[in-house]
N, CA, C and O atoms as a printed pandas DataFrame, in Angstrom:
     atom_number atom_name residue_name chain_id  residue_number  x_coord  y_coord  z_coord
0              1         N          MET        A               1  146.558   84.872   72.262
1              2        CA          MET        A               1  146.491   86.267   72.640
2              3         C          MET        A               1  146.089   86.376   74.113
3              4         O          MET        A               1  145.218   85.644   74.585
4              5         N          LYS        A               2  146.738   87.302   74.831
5              6        CA          LYS        A               2  146.450   87.470   76.243
6              7         C          LYS        A               2  145.101   88.152   76.438
7              8         O          LYS        A               2  144.617   88.875   75.567
8              9         N          GLN        A               3  144.512   87.905   77.592
9             10        CA          GLN        A               3  143.228   88.514   77.902
10            11         C          GLN        A               3  143.450   89.888   78.521
11            12         O          GLN        A               3  144.498   90.162   79.105
12            13         N          CYS        A               4  142.459   90.731   78.383
13            14        CA          CYS        A               4  142.501   92.082   78.937
14            15         C          CYS        A               4  142.668   92.011   80.455
15            16         O          CYS        A               4  142.022   91.194   81.112
16            17         N          TYR        A               5  143.528   92.861   81.013
17            18        CA          TYR        A               5  143.777   92.860   82.450
18            19         C          TYR        A               5  142.507   93.193   83.223
19            20         O          TYR        A               5  142.215   92.544   84.228
20            21         N          PHE        A               6  141.759   94.173   82.785
21            22        CA          PHE        A               6  140.569   94.613   83.501
22            23         C          PHE        A               6  139.438   93.596   83.387
23            24         O          PHE        A               6  138.676   93.418   84.338
24            25         N          CYS        A               7  139.316   92.928   82.246
25            26        CA          CYS        A               7  138.299   91.880   82.086
26            27         C          CYS        A               7  138.631   90.675   82.962
27            28         O          CYS        A               7  137.736   90.089   83.571
28            29         N          SER        A               8  139.896   90.305   83.032
29            30        CA          SER        A               8  140.284   89.141   83.814
30            31         C          SER        A               8  140.162   89.389   85.316
31            32         O          SER        A               8  139.938   88.447   86.076
32            33         N          GLN        A               9  140.306   90.637   85.754
33            34        CA          GLN        A               9  140.181   90.978   87.170
34            35         C          GLN        A               9  138.748   91.368   87.554
35            36         O          GLN        A               9  138.486   91.705   88.709
36            37         N          ASN        A              10  137.824   91.323   86.590
37            38        CA          ASN        A              10  136.424   91.708   86.796
38            39         C          ASN        A              10  136.287   93.132   87.322
39            40         O          ASN        A              10  135.443   93.408   88.175
40            41         N          LEU        A              11  137.121   94.035   86.809
41            42        CA          LEU        A              11  137.031   95.442   87.180
42            43         C          LEU        A              11  136.093   96.138   86.205
43            44         O          LEU        A              11  136.347   96.150   85.000
44            45         N          LYS        A              12  135.024   96.712   86.711
45            46        CA          LYS        A              12  134.052   97.376   85.845
46            47         C          LYS        A              12  134.532   98.755   85.419
47            48         O          LYS        A              12  134.317   99.172   84.281
48            49         N          ASP        A              13  135.195   99.470   86.354
49            50        CA          ASP        A              13  135.579  100.841   86.074
50            51         C          ASP        A              13  137.068  101.018   86.333
51            52         O          ASP        A              13  137.632  100.383   87.223
52            53         N          VAL        A              14  137.693  101.880   85.556
53            54        CA          VAL        A              14  139.092  102.220   85.748
54            55         C          VAL        A              14  139.104  103.523   86.539
55            56         O          VAL        A              14  138.630  104.550   86.053
56            57         N          ASP        A              15  139.646  103.484   87.758
57            58        CA          ASP        A              15  139.570  104.634   88.652
58            59         C          ASP        A              15  140.796  105.520   88.472
59            60         O          ASP        A              15  141.926  105.033   88.497
60            61         N          TYR        A              16  140.577  106.814   88.291
61            62        CA          TYR        A              16  141.680  107.744   88.097
62            63         C          TYR        A              16  142.413  108.035   89.412
63            64         O          TYR        A              16  143.496  108.620   89.397
64            65         N          LYS        A              17  141.836  107.635   90.539
65            66        CA          LYS        A              17  142.446  107.898   91.842
66            67         C          LYS        A              17  143.422  106.805   92.268
67            68         O          LYS        A              17  143.889  106.806   93.407
68            69         N          GLU        A              18  143.734  105.880   91.375
69            70        CA          GLU        A              18  144.690  104.807   91.659
70            71         C          GLU        A              18  145.902  104.933   90.736
71            72         O          GLU        A              18  146.007  104.196   89.755
72            73         N          PRO        A              19  146.819  105.859   91.037
73            74        CA          PRO        A              19  147.969  106.045   90.142
74            75         C          PRO        A              19  148.887  104.832   90.087
75            76         O          PRO        A              19  149.581  104.638   89.089
76            77         N          GLY        A              20  148.910  104.012   91.129
77            78        CA          GLY        A              20  149.745  102.804   91.100
78            79         C          GLY        A              20  149.315  101.842   90.013
79            80         O          GLY        A              20  150.153  101.246   89.336
80            81         N          LEU        A              21  148.009  101.689   89.844
81            82        CA          LEU        A              21  147.479  100.828   88.793
82            83         C          LEU        A              21  147.705  101.446   87.418
83            84         O          LEU        A              21  148.056  100.744   86.469
84            85         N          LEU        A              22  147.504  102.746   87.310
85            86        CA          LEU        A              22  147.615  103.415   86.014
86            87         C          LEU        A              22  149.055  103.455   85.506
87            88         O          LEU        A              22  149.280  103.495   84.297
88            89         N          LYS        A              23  150.032  103.444   86.417
89            90        CA          LYS        A              23  151.436  103.511   85.996
90            91         C          LYS        A              23  151.867  102.263   85.231
91            92         O          LYS        A              23  152.859  102.294   84.503
92            93         N          ARG        A              24  151.130  101.168   85.392
93            94        CA          ARG        A              24  151.436   99.957   84.627
94            95         C          ARG        A              24  151.234  100.171   83.131
95            96         O          ARG        A              24  151.851   99.489   82.313
96            97         N          PHE        A              25  150.372  101.117   82.775
97            98        CA          PHE        A              25  149.985  101.330   81.384
98            99         C          PHE        A              25  150.576  102.609   80.802
99           100         O          PHE        A              25  150.132  103.080   79.755
100          101         N          VAL        A              26  151.585  103.175   81.485
101          102        CA          VAL        A              26  152.249  104.393   81.029
102          103         C          VAL        A              26  153.732  104.089   80.878
103          104         O          VAL        A              26  154.322  103.424   81.729
104          105         N          SER        A              27  154.336  104.576   79.798
105          106        CA          SER        A              27  155.757  104.320   79.553
106          107         C          SER        A              27  156.618  105.215   80.440
107          108         O          SER        A              27  156.101  106.065   81.165
108          109         N          ALA        A              28  157.927  105.019   80.379
109          110        CA          ALA        A              28  158.863  105.818   81.173
110          111         C          ALA        A              28  158.855  107.281   80.741
111          112         O          ALA        A              28  159.179  108.164   81.535
112          113         N          GLN        A              29  158.488  107.541   79.493
113          114        CA          GLN        A              29  158.400  108.914   79.008
114          115         C          GLN        A              29  157.069  109.561   79.352
115          116         O          GLN        A              29  156.866  110.742   79.069
116          117         N          GLY        A              30  156.154  108.804   79.962
117          118        CA          GLY        A              30  154.865  109.353   80.348
118          119         C          GLY        A              30  153.780  109.177   79.301
119          120         O          GLY        A              30  152.704  109.762   79.424
120          121         N          LYS        A              31  154.043  108.384   78.275
121          122        CA          LYS        A              31  153.058  108.179   77.214
122          123         C          LYS        A              31  152.195  106.951   77.517
123          124         O          LYS        A              31  152.651  105.990   78.136
124          125         N          ILE        A              32  150.961  107.005   77.074
125          126        CA          ILE        A              32  150.052  105.884   77.254
126          127         C          ILE        A              32  150.471  104.779   76.287
127          128         O          ILE        A              32  150.606  105.013   75.086
128          129         N          ILE        A              33  150.675  103.576   76.819
129          130        CA          ILE        A              33  151.128  102.449   76.004
130          131         C          ILE        A              33  149.945  101.911   75.200
131          132         O          ILE        A              33  148.837  101.794   75.723
132          133         N          ASP        A              34  150.179  101.591   73.947
133          134        CA          ASP        A              34  149.100  101.135   73.075
134          135         C          ASP        A              34  148.597   99.757   73.490
135          136         O          ASP        A              34  149.331   98.984   74.106
136          137         N          PRO        A              35  147.352   99.452   73.154
137          138        CA          PRO        A              35  146.739   98.213   73.622
138          139         C          PRO        A              35  147.361   96.939   73.043
139          140         O          PRO        A              35  147.134   95.858   73.586
140          141         N          GLN        A              36  148.121   97.032   71.984
141          142        CA          GLN        A              36  148.763   95.835   71.440
142          143         C          GLN        A              36  149.821   95.309   72.397
143          144         O          GLN        A              36  150.050   94.101   72.461
144          145         N          HIS        A              37  150.470   96.200   73.142
145          146        CA          HIS        A              37  151.491   95.772   74.099
146          147         C          HIS        A              37  150.903   95.458   75.469
147          148         O          HIS        A              37  151.408   94.588   76.178
148          149         N          THR        A              38  149.839   96.161   75.843
149          150        CA          THR        A              38  149.253   95.944   77.174
150          151         C          THR        A              38  148.132   94.919   77.146
151          152         O          THR        A              38  147.696   94.464   78.204
152          153         N          SER        A              39  147.658   94.546   75.979
153          154        CA          SER        A              39  146.584   93.553   75.801
154          155         C          SER        A              39  145.277   93.984   76.446
155          156         O          SER        A              39  144.561   93.145   76.994
156          157         N          THR        A              40  144.948   95.261   76.396
157          158        CA          THR        A              40  143.656   95.700   76.900
158          159         C          THR        A              40  142.660   95.740   75.753
159          160         O          THR        A              40  143.019   96.026   74.611
160          161         N          CYS        A              41  141.404   95.450   76.071
161          162        CA          CYS        A              41  140.373   95.496   75.037
162          163         C          CYS        A              41  140.045   96.964   74.728
163          164         O          CYS        A              41  140.451   97.859   75.469
164          165         N          ALA        A              42  139.327   97.202   73.661
165          166        CA          ALA        A              42  139.056   98.558   73.203
166          167         C          ALA        A              42  138.255   99.356   74.229
167          168         O          ALA        A              42  138.521  100.538   74.445
168          169         N          LYS        A              43  137.287   98.715   74.854
169          170        CA          LYS        A              43  136.455   99.415   75.838
170          171         C          LYS        A              43  137.295   99.882   77.026
171          172         O          LYS        A              43  137.174  101.025   77.468
172          173         N          HIS        A              44  138.141   98.997   77.537
173          174        CA          HIS        A              44  138.952   99.366   78.686
174          175         C          HIS        A              44  140.099  100.290   78.302
175          176         O          HIS        A              44  140.555  101.062   79.146
176          177         N          GLN        A              45  140.579  100.242   77.077
177          178        CA          GLN        A              45  141.633  101.157   76.640
178          179         C          GLN        A              45  141.103  102.587   76.609
179          180         O          GLN        A              45  141.816  103.518   76.984
180          181         N          ARG        A              46  139.867  102.770   76.171
181          182        CA          ARG        A              46  139.271  104.109   76.174
182          183         C          ARG        A              46  139.099  104.619   77.595
183          184         O          ARG        A              46  139.404  105.776   77.886
184          185         N          ARG        A              47  138.612  103.757   78.480
185          186        CA          ARG        A              47  138.438  104.152   79.879
186          187         C          ARG        A              47  139.784  104.396   80.553
187          188         O          ARG        A              47  139.909  105.296   81.383
188          189         N          LEU        A              48  140.781  103.608   80.204
189          190        CA          LEU        A              48  142.114  103.765   80.762
190          191         C          LEU        A              48  142.726  105.099   80.346
191          192         O          LEU        A              48  143.299  105.806   81.175
192          193         N          ALA        A              49  142.605  105.441   79.072
193          194        CA          ALA        A              49  143.149  106.710   78.585
194          195         C          ALA        A              49  142.463  107.887   79.273
195          196         O          ALA        A              49  143.121  108.860   79.640
196          197         N          ARG        A              50  141.161  107.805   79.446
197          198        CA          ARG        A              50  140.417  108.869   80.121
198          199         C          ARG        A              50  140.865  108.998   81.579
199          200         O          ARG        A              50  141.026  110.109   82.084
200          201         N          ALA        A              51  141.067  107.860   82.255
201          202        CA          ALA        A              51  141.491  107.878   83.659
202          203         C          ALA        A              51  142.898  108.445   83.806
203          204         O          ALA        A              51  143.166  109.194   84.746
204          205         N          ILE        A              52  143.800  108.099   82.888
205          206        CA          ILE        A              52  145.168  108.619   82.950
206          207         C          ILE        A              52  145.164  110.126   82.735
207          208         O          ILE        A              52  145.875  110.850   83.432
208          209         N          LYS        A              53  144.387  110.602   81.794
209          210        CA          LYS        A              53  144.320  112.042   81.534
210          211         C          LYS        A              53  143.714  112.794   82.710
211          212         O          LYS        A              53  144.170  113.885   83.051
212          213         N          ARG        A              54  142.688  112.217   83.333
213          214        CA          ARG        A              54  142.093  112.851   84.515
214          215         C          ARG        A              54  143.074  112.876   85.673
215          216         O          ARG        A              54  143.165  113.870   86.393
216          217         N          SER        A              55  143.808  111.790   85.855
217          218        CA          SER        A              55  144.780  111.705   86.930
218          219         C          SER        A              55  145.890  112.736   86.741
219          220         O          SER        A              55  146.356  113.331   87.712
220          221         N          ARG        A              56  146.305  112.945   85.519
221          222        CA          ARG        A              56  147.311  113.975   85.231
222          223         C          ARG        A              56  146.760  115.361   85.516
223          224         O          ARG        A              56  147.463  116.197   86.083
224          225         N          ALA        A              57  145.519  115.621   85.135
225          226        CA          ALA        A              57  144.905  116.932   85.346
226          227         C          ALA        A              57  144.731  117.234   86.835
227          228         O          ALA        A              57  144.860  118.383   87.258
228          229         N          MET        A              58  144.437  116.202   87.627
229          230        CA          MET        A              58  144.258  116.380   89.070
230          231         C          MET        A              58  145.599  116.456   89.797
231          232         O          MET        A              58  145.645  116.823   90.971
232          233         N          GLY        A              59  146.676  116.117   89.120
233          234        CA          GLY        A              59  147.996  116.173   89.732
234          235         C          GLY        A              59  148.382  114.905   90.468
235          236         O          GLY        A              59  149.368  114.898   91.205
236          237         N          LEU        A              60  147.625  113.830   90.285
237          238        CA          LEU        A              60  147.950  112.568   90.950
238          239         C          LEU        A              60  149.091  111.842   90.246
239          240         O          LEU        A              60  149.879  111.133   90.873
240          241         N          MET        A              61  149.164  112.033   88.927
241          242        CA          MET        A              61  150.250  111.470   88.127
242          243         C          MET        A              61  150.924  112.617   87.404
243          244         O          MET        A              61  150.267  113.577   87.001
244          245         N          SER        A              62  152.221  112.521   87.240
245          246        CA          SER        A              62  152.912  113.560   86.482
246          247         C          SER        A              62  152.766  113.261   84.996
247          248         O          SER        A              62  152.695  112.102   84.587
248          249         N          ALA        A              63  152.722  114.314   84.203
249          250        CA          ALA        A              63  152.595  114.141   82.762
250          251         C          ALA        A              63  153.894  113.624   82.175
251          252         O          ALA        A              63  153.885  112.818   81.245
252          253         N          VAL        A              64  155.018  114.088   82.719
253          254        CA          VAL        A              64  156.335  113.653   82.235
254          255         C          VAL        A              64  157.092  113.127   83.428
255          256         O          VAL        A              64  157.304  113.845   84.405
256          257         N          ARG        A              65  157.504  111.870   83.353
257          258        CA          ARG        A              65  158.278  111.279   84.441
258          259         C          ARG        A              65  159.751  111.423   84.131
259          260         O          ARG        A              65  160.160  111.287   82.978
260          261         N          LYS        A              66  160.552  111.696   85.146
261          262        CA          LYS        A              66  161.988  111.885   84.946
262          263         C          LYS        A              66  162.776  110.752   85.516
263          264         O          LYS        A              66  164.004  110.751   85.434
């Protein structure tokens, strides 16, 4: 099983102001990809989902990509 991306990079926090990083974990339809495909641990998946939602609310990421 692959290791969590955030654990392997020693990233403590998932920042909502980095849409380039967050786009790796969002599908083409704009949905958050489940942790079974992205190999993120439960702690970082919760933080990732929160960061993606905040980024969408701030307008840094679009909710629906075309």
